[in-house]
C-alpha positions as CSV (number, residue, x, y, z in Angstrom):
1,M,-13.2,-47.6,-24.2
2,P,-12.7,-46.5,-20.6
3,T,-9.4,-44.9,-19.5
4,S,-6.9,-47.4,-18.2
5,I,-5.0,-46.1,-15.1
6,I,-1.8,-48.1,-14.4
7,A,0.6,-47.5,-11.5
8,I,4.2,-48.5,-11.8
9,T,5.2,-49.7,-8.3
10,N,7.8,-51.3,-6.1
11,Q,8.9,-50.0,-2.7
12,K,12.5,-50.9,-3.6
13,G,14.3,-48.1,-5.3
14,G,16.5,-48.5,-8.4
15,V,14.4,-51.1,-10.1
16,G,13.5,-49.0,-13.1
17,K,10.1,-47.6,-12.2
18,T,10.6,-44.2,-13.9
19,T,12.3,-45.7,-16.9
20,T,9.4,-48.0,-17.3
21,A,6.8,-45.3,-16.9
22,A,8.5,-43.0,-19.4
23,A,9.0,-45.7,-22.0
24,L,5.4,-46.9,-21.8
25,L,4.2,-43.3,-22.1
26,A,6.3,-42.8,-25.2
27,A,5.5,-46.2,-26.8
28,L,1.7,-45.7,-26.3
29,A,1.9,-42.1,-27.6
30,H,3.7,-43.2,-30.8
31,R,0.8,-45.7,-31.3
32,G,-1.7,-42.9,-31.2
33,A,-2.9,-43.3,-27.6
34,R,-3.8,-40.2,-25.6
35,V,-1.6,-40.5,-22.6
36,L,-1.0,-38.7,-19.3
37,G,2.0,-39.3,-17.0
38,V,1.5,-38.7,-13.3
39,D,4.6,-38.3,-11.1
40,L,3.9,-39.2,-7.4
41,D,7.6,-39.4,-6.5
42,P,8.8,-36.2,-4.7
43,Q,12.1,-36.7,-6.5
44,G,10.3,-35.6,-9.7
45,S,12.2,-38.0,-11.8
46,L,9.4,-38.7,-14.4
47,G,9.0,-35.0,-15.3
48,F,12.7,-34.4,-15.4
49,S,13.3,-37.5,-17.5
50,L,10.8,-36.2,-20.1
51,G,12.4,-32.8,-20.3
52,L,10.4,-30.6,-17.8
53,D,11.8,-28.0,-15.5
54,I,10.1,-29.5,-12.4
55,E,11.1,-26.5,-10.2
56,R,9.2,-24.0,-12.4
57,C,6.1,-25.9,-13.3
58,T,2.8,-26.4,-11.5
59,T,2.7,-29.8,-9.9
60,I,0.4,-32.5,-8.5
61,Y,1.2,-31.1,-5.0
62,D,-0.5,-27.8,-6.0
63,V,-3.5,-29.9,-7.0
64,F,-3.6,-31.8,-3.8
65,R,-3.5,-28.7,-1.6
66,G,-6.3,-27.1,-3.7
67,A,-4.2,-24.2,-5.2
68,V,-5.1,-25.1,-8.8
69,D,-7.5,-27.4,-10.6
70,P,-6.1,-30.6,-12.2
71,E,-6.6,-29.2,-15.7
72,E,-4.4,-26.2,-14.9
73,A,-1.5,-28.4,-13.5
74,I,-0.9,-30.3,-16.7
75,S,2.5,-29.7,-18.3
76,R,3.2,-30.8,-21.9
77,S,6.5,-32.5,-22.9
78,E,7.5,-33.6,-26.3
79,T,6.2,-37.0,-25.4
80,C,2.9,-36.5,-23.6
81,D,1.0,-34.6,-21.0
82,I,2.4,-34.8,-17.4
83,L,1.3,-34.0,-13.9
84,A,4.7,-33.3,-12.5
85,S,6.0,-33.3,-9.0
86,N,9.0,-32.0,-7.0
87,I,10.4,-32.1,-3.5
88,L,7.4,-30.1,-2.0
89,L,5.4,-33.3,-2.4
90,S,7.6,-35.0,0.3
91,G,5.6,-33.4,3.0
92,A,2.3,-35.0,1.9
93,E,2.2,-37.6,4.7
94,M,2.3,-34.9,7.4
95,E,0.4,-32.1,5.5
96,F,-2.6,-34.1,4.2
97,S,-4.2,-35.5,7.3
98,R,-7.9,-34.9,6.6
99,P,-10.4,-37.7,6.2
100,G,-10.4,-39.1,2.6
101,R,-6.8,-38.3,2.0
102,E,-6.4,-41.6,0.3
103,F,-8.6,-40.3,-2.5
104,L,-6.7,-37.2,-3.4
105,L,-5.3,-38.6,-6.7
106,K,-8.5,-40.4,-7.6
107,T,-10.5,-37.2,-7.2
108,A,-8.0,-35.2,-9.3
109,L,-7.9,-37.8,-12.1
110,S,-11.7,-38.1,-12.2
111,R,-11.7,-34.7,-13.8
112,L,-9.1,-35.6,-16.4
113,E,-9.6,-39.3,-17.3
114,D,-12.1,-38.7,-20.2
115,R,-9.3,-36.9,-22.1
116,Y,-7.0,-39.9,-22.1
117,D,-6.8,-43.6,-23.1
118,Y,-4.0,-44.4,-20.6
119,I,-2.8,-42.7,-17.4
120,I,0.6,-44.0,-16.1
121,V,1.4,-43.2,-12.5
122,D,5.0,-43.3,-11.3
123,T,5.2,-44.0,-7.6
124,P,7.8,-43.4,-4.9
125,P,10.0,-46.2,-3.5
126,A,7.9,-46.6,-0.4
127,L,4.6,-47.9,0.7
128,N,3.3,-44.5,2.0
129,L,0.3,-42.2,1.5
130,L,1.4,-41.4,-2.0
131,T,1.6,-45.0,-3.0
132,V,-1.8,-45.8,-1.5
133,N,-3.2,-42.9,-3.5
134,A,-1.8,-44.4,-6.6
135,Y,-3.3,-47.8,-5.8
136,V,-6.7,-46.3,-4.9
137,A,-6.8,-44.4,-8.3
138,S,-5.5,-47.2,-10.5
139,D,-7.1,-50.1,-12.3
140,S,-3.9,-52.1,-12.4
141,L,-0.2,-52.3,-11.3
142,I,3.0,-53.1,-13.1
143,I,5.7,-54.2,-10.7
144,P,9.2,-53.7,-12.0
145,M,12.0,-55.5,-10.3
146,A,15.7,-55.9,-10.8
147,P,17.2,-59.4,-11.0
148,E,18.4,-59.4,-7.4
149,V,17.0,-60.9,-4.2
150,L,16.4,-57.6,-2.4
151,S,14.2,-56.5,-5.2
152,L,12.2,-59.6,-4.8
153,L,11.6,-58.8,-1.1
154,G,10.1,-55.4,-2.2
155,V,7.7,-57.2,-4.5
156,S,6.5,-59.7,-1.8
157,Q,5.8,-56.9,0.6
158,I,3.4,-55.2,-1.9
159,K,0.9,-58.0,-1.4
160,E,-0.4,-56.8,1.9
161,T,-0.9,-53.3,0.6
162,I,-2.8,-54.5,-2.4
163,E,-5.1,-56.6,-0.3
164,S,-5.7,-53.7,2.1
165,V,-6.5,-51.3,-0.7
166,R,-8.8,-53.8,-2.3
167,S,-10.7,-54.3,1.0
168,Y,-11.2,-50.7,1.9
169,Y,-10.9,-48.5,-1.1
170,N,-10.6,-50.1,-4.6
171,P,-11.9,-53.6,-5.1
172,R,-11.1,-53.6,-8.8
173,L,-7.3,-53.2,-8.3
174,R,-5.2,-56.0,-9.8
175,A,-1.6,-56.7,-10.5
176,L,-1.1,-56.6,-14.3
177,G,2.3,-58.3,-14.1
178,I,5.9,-58.4,-12.7
179,L,8.4,-56.8,-15.1
180,L,12.1,-57.9,-15.0
181,N,14.4,-55.0,-15.7
182,R,18.1,-55.1,-16.6
183,Y,17.6,-58.8,-17.3
184,S,20.2,-61.2,-18.9
185,A,19.4,-64.9,-19.2
186,R,23.2,-65.6,-19.4
187,F,23.5,-65.1,-15.6
188,N,22.5,-67.8,-13.2
189,L,21.2,-65.4,-10.6
190,N,18.9,-63.8,-13.2
191,R,17.4,-67.2,-14.1
192,E,16.9,-68.0,-10.4
193,V,15.2,-64.7,-9.7
194,L,12.9,-65.3,-12.7
195,E,11.8,-68.5,-11.1
196,L,11.2,-66.8,-7.7
197,A,9.4,-64.0,-9.4
198,G,7.0,-66.5,-10.9
199,Q,6.2,-67.9,-7.4
200,I,5.5,-64.3,-6.1
201,A,3.4,-63.6,-9.2
202,A,1.3,-66.6,-8.4
203,Q,0.7,-65.2,-4.9
204,L,-0.4,-61.9,-6.4
205,D,-2.7,-63.7,-8.8
206,T,-0.7,-62.3,-11.7
207,R,2.1,-63.3,-14.0
208,V,5.7,-62.4,-15.0
209,F,5.6,-60.5,-18.3
210,E,6.9,-62.4,-21.3
211,T,8.9,-59.4,-22.1
212,K,12.1,-58.9,-20.1
213,I,13.9,-55.6,-20.4
214,R,17.6,-55.9,-21.2
215,G,20.2,-53.5,-19.9
216,S,21.9,-50.8,-22.0
217,V,23.9,-47.7,-21.5
218,S,21.3,-45.8,-23.6
219,A,18.7,-46.4,-20.9
220,A,20.9,-44.7,-18.3
221,E,21.7,-41.8,-20.7
222,A,18.2,-41.0,-21.9
223,P,16.9,-39.0,-18.9
224,A,19.8,-36.5,-19.2
225,H,18.5,-35.7,-22.7
226,G,14.9,-35.3,-21.5
227,L,13.7,-38.4,-23.4
228,S,12.6,-41.9,-22.8
229,V,14.9,-44.6,-24.1
230,V,12.2,-45.4,-26.7
231,D,12.9,-41.9,-28.3
232,Y,16.5,-41.5,-27.4
233,A,17.7,-44.9,-28.7
234,P,14.9,-46.6,-30.6
235,H,17.1,-49.3,-32.0
236,S,18.6,-50.2,-28.6
237,N,17.7,-53.5,-26.9
238,P,15.7,-51.9,-24.0
239,A,13.7,-49.7,-26.5
240,R,12.7,-52.8,-28.5
241,D,11.8,-54.6,-25.3
242,F,9.7,-51.7,-24.1
243,E,7.8,-51.7,-27.4
244,A,7.1,-55.4,-26.8
245,L,5.9,-54.7,-23.3
246,C,3.6,-52.0,-24.7
247,S,2.1,-54.7,-27.0
248,E,1.5,-56.9,-23.9
249,V,-0.1,-54.1,-22.0
250,A,-2.1,-52.5,-24.8
251,G,-3.1,-55.7,-26.5
252,G,-5.1,-55.2,-29.7
253,R,-6.2,-51.7,-28.6
254,F,-3.1,-49.9,-29.8
255,P,-1.1,-52.2,-32.1
256,S,2.5,-51.5,-32.8
257,A,3.2,-48.6,-35.2
258,G,6.3,-50.3,-36.5
259,R,8.2,-47.1,-35.7
260,M,11.9,-46.9,-36.3
261,G,14.5,-44.2,-36.7
262,G,16.0,-41.5,-34.4
263,A,19.1,-41.6,-32.2
264,E,21.1,-44.7,-31.7
C-alpha cells in the first residue's frame, strides 16, 4: 500500500489541530502502522506535545535550508518518529524565496515515505508558505474546527487555497473530512454549527466525520506530560473518540487493536 500523507489544517488557531495530529499518530501506531509526524508550525507544539525537547533537536527547518538530510532530522518519541520544528521555522516565508519553494516538504518526504504507512502533518494557523507546502505534499486534509462561528469562517476560507494547489501543484489533493472538536450535542450552538459544517463540507466535496471529539480536561493536560490524550487518558471521552476517528481514517487497513489501560 502507498504511504498516506494527511495534513491537519485550519487557518484558525485553537481548534485542536495539534491534539488531533498527536492522537491520530498514537492511535495508528498502537494499531501497528508505521507513522511519522511532521510539525510545520513554528510554535513546535506537536514535538513538544509528544515529549521532545524541540530546542535541542534537529528540525524540519534544518532540512529545508539544506543543513541535514531528511533521514538525519528524524527524532524518536515514545509514540512515533517526528520531524520537529521550533521558532526558527517562522522565517520561512522570507528566507525561502527560490523557485520551487512550494515543494520543500514534498521533496523531503519523497526520501522518507517508503518507511511509513502514514505521515501526519501538523500545520500552522495561517494560509502561508508552510501551509501550501503541506497541501502540495499531502494526499488529503483533515480540517478540525471548534463548534463556533469564527472557526467555520476559517474552514470556508480554505476552499480557495485547496483549489489553487490542485490547479498548480497537486491535482490529487482532497479534503478527507471536517472534524468537530470539543463537541457537545447538548448545546444549541454546537448543533447549529454542525449543520453549517455540513454545508461547507458539501462545498469542499467532502463530509463531516461521523466521529465528533468530546471535550475533556485530560485533553488539555496531556501535552504537559509529553503524551497524546490517547496514551495519557485512554479511557477518557476524547481518547475513545479519537480511536473512532482513526477507524474512519484507516478503514480496514489498520483495524482497532481494542487497546485499553494506562492513565485515567
